[in-house]
Structures are given as structure tokens and as C-alpha cells.
C-alpha positions in Angstrom: 0.0 0.0 0.0 1.3 3.4 -1.0 1.8 5.9 1.8 0.4 9.5 1.5 0.9 12.6 3.5 -0.9 15.9 3.6 0.6 19.1 2.1 0.2 20.7 5.5 2.6 18.2 7.0 5.4 19.7 4.9 4.5 23.4 5.3 7.3 25.3 7.0 7.8 28.9 7.9 11.2 30.4 8.6 11.9 33.9 9.9 15.3 35.5 10.1 16.4 39.0 10.9 18.7 40.4 8.3 21.9 41.5 10.1 24.8 43.8 8.9 27.1 40.9 8.1 24.6 39.8 5.4 25.0 43.1 3.4 26.7 43.6 0.1 28.6 46.7 -1.0 25.4 48.4 -1.9 24.0 48.0 1.6 21.4 45.5 0.6 21.2 41.9 1.7 23.3 39.6 -0.5 21.1 37.5 -2.8 23.2 34.5 -1.8 22.0 34.8 1.8 18.4 34.6 0.6 19.2 31.7 -1.7 20.9 29.9 1.2 17.8 30.4 3.4 15.6 29.1 0.5 17.7 26.0 0.1 17.4 25.3 3.9 13.7 25.7 3.9 13.3 23.5 0.8 15.4 20.8 2.5 13.3 21.1 5.6 10.0 20.8 3.7 11.2 17.9 1.6 12.7 16.0 4.5 9.5 16.5 6.5 7.5 15.0 3.7 9.8 12.2 2.7 11.3 11.5 6.2 14.6 11.0 4.4 17.8 12.9 3.7 17.2 15.1 0.6 19.4 16.8 -2.0 18.7 19.8 -4.2 18.3 18.6 -7.8 17.4 21.9 -9.4 16.2 25.4 -8.7 13.8 27.2 -11.1 14.6 30.8 -11.8 14.9 33.1 -8.9 13.9 36.6 -9.8 14.5 39.2 -7.0 11.5 41.6 -7.4 12.3 43.7 -4.4 15.6 44.1 -2.5 16.0 43.2 1.2 17.4 45.7 3.6 19.5 45.1 6.6 17.3 45.2 9.7 14.3 43.7 7.9 12.7 40.5 9.0 12.6 37.9 6.2 9.8 35.3 6.2 10.1 32.2 4.0 7.1 30.0 3.5 7.5 26.6 1.8 5.5 23.4 1.1 5.7 20.4 -1.1 3.6 21.1 -4.1 4.2 18.1 -6.3 5.8 14.7 -5.9 7.1 12.2 -8.4 8.6 8.9 -7.6 11.6 10.2 -5.6 11.5 13.9 -6.4 9.5 16.6 -4.8 8.8 20.2 -5.9 9.0 22.6 -3.0 7.3 26.0 -3.6 8.9 28.9 -1.7 7.6 32.4 -1.2 9.8 35.0 0.4 8.7 38.3 2.0 10.6 41.0 3.9 9.1 43.2 6.5 10.2 46.6 7.7 8.5 46.2 11.1 9.2 49.8 12.1 7.2 51.1 9.1 4.8 48.1 8.9 5.7 47.5 5.3 5.8 44.0 3.8 7.4 43.3 0.4 7.2 40.1 -1.7 10.9 39.6 -2.7 10.7 36.4 -4.7 9.0 33.0 -5.4 10.9 29.9 -6.6 10.5 26.2 -7.0 13.2 23.8 -5.8 13.3 20.2 -6.9 14.5 18.0 -4.1 15.3 14.3 -4.3 15.0 11.9 -1.4 18.1 9.8 -0.9 18.8 6.7 1.0 21.6 7.6 3.4 23.3 4.2 3.1 23.1 3.5 -0.6 23.0 7.2 -1.7 20.4 6.2 -4.3 17.0 7.9 -4.8 14.2 6.4 -2.8 10.4 6.6 -3.3 8.5 9.3 -1.5 5.0 9.3 -0.1 2.2 10.7 -2.3 0.4 13.9 -1.5 -3.1 14.2 0.0 -4.6 17.3 -1.6 -7.2 18.8 0.7 -7.8 22.3 -0.8 -8.3 23.7 -4.3 -5.0 25.6 -4.1 -3.2 22.4 -3.3 -4.7 20.7 -6.4 -3.8 23.7 -8.5 -0.2 23.7 -7.2 0.1 20.0 -7.9 -1.1 20.4 -11.4 1.3 23.4 -12.0 4.1 21.3 -10.6 3.3 18.5 -13.0 3.4 21.0 -15.9 6.7 22.5 -14.7 8.3 19.1 -14.5 7.0 18.2 -18.0 8.2 21.6 -19.5 11.6 21.3 -17.9 12.1 17.9 -19.5 11.0 19.2 -22.9 13.3 22.2 -22.6 16.2 19.9 -21.6 15.6 17.7 -24.7 15.2 20.7 -27.1 18.4 22.3 -25.7 20.4 19.1 -26.1 19.2 18.7 -29.7 20.1 22.3 -30.4 23.5 21.8 -28.9 24.1 18.8 -31.2 22.7 20.5 -34.4 24.0 24.0 -33.9 25.3 25.6 -37.1 27.9 28.0 -35.8 28.5 29.8 -39.1 24.7 30.6 -39.5 24.4 31.6 -35.8 27.5 33.8 -36.0 25.8 35.7 -38.9 22.7 36.1 -36.7 24.7 38.0 -34.1 24.3 41.3 -35.9 22.7 43.8 -33.5 23.9 41.9 -30.5 26.2 43.5 -27.9 29.3 41.7 -29.0 32.4 42.0 -31.3 33.9 38.9 -32.9 37.7 39.3 -33.0 38.8 35.8 -34.2 42.2 35.6 -35.9 
């Protein structure tokens, strides 16, 4: 019999104050700090669902729509949206809050693909299915299924393009691009 767990059982909230050592030369919080927090919460959600050690297999694009300031409180919310055989898509939303002014900003949303690993064999292991209890959970599962499908199609198309690329033709198509070709 296949095991199933609810989406709620994998939902995690992480809050962290952004301290001065997290800042870049521009005085904003380094994007890498936010990415590290996202990876931690993705692991926690995936490990909570699978009850196994998990590794990050891929990260969908991470677009920083608002900067994070030192002194703000960052809140990350994550849950497992979709599961395959051994992989899980973890959706993550990140907000920052200037609690002095009472201003909340959405900073980014991303999807991490995590894979459950057997600690002894280091091989992928099956994960429990998801019990979808709300409409939003059904929609997230469906979108996760499409993201997985589209990533596979993209990977195949890009591999084919790489094999069939006509460098002479594509070099001619660089007119108007911000480059200079200075081959001997």
C-alpha cells in the first residue's frame, strides 16, 4: 500500500532578521543569503514530507523583485507542491518586513526540486504521495506536474540544439547583439 501525507505536514515557515554581516557593497542583503535560506527551507519541507535525507536537484529561476534591507525580517514559506517517484517540488515564497514602518514586500518566489536519498546507498528512494485537501493544493500539484514536463521538454530541445547548432549561421545572426567577434 502506498503511503500518503498531507501538504500541510510539509509546510514550513522560517523567519530571520537580516543583520549587517549579510549586506553587500550596496548596503542591501546579498542574494546569496536569501538563496541559502531558500535551500534550507526547501530541504526542511522535503525532508519533513519524505522523512529521508534530501538533496537539491534543481532550482527554477529566482527573480528578485524587491531588495531586502539590513534590519528587515525575512519570512520564507514553503511546502511540497508536487511529488514524483523520488522527487518533490517545493514552492517557496519570500517576504521581507520593515516592522518599524509596517511595510511588507514580496521579494521572490521559486520552486526547488528535491530528491529523497537513502543515506546508506546514496540512491534515490520513493517518497509518499500527496493528499490534496484544498483547491489551491490541487492547482499547485497540477502546475508542478506541468513545470516538470516543460523542464524535461526544454532539456531535450536544448540538447538537440547543442548537437545540431550551425555555428556559421548563428554567427551571422549576431548582428545587432552587444558583442564583437575578434577571431584571428
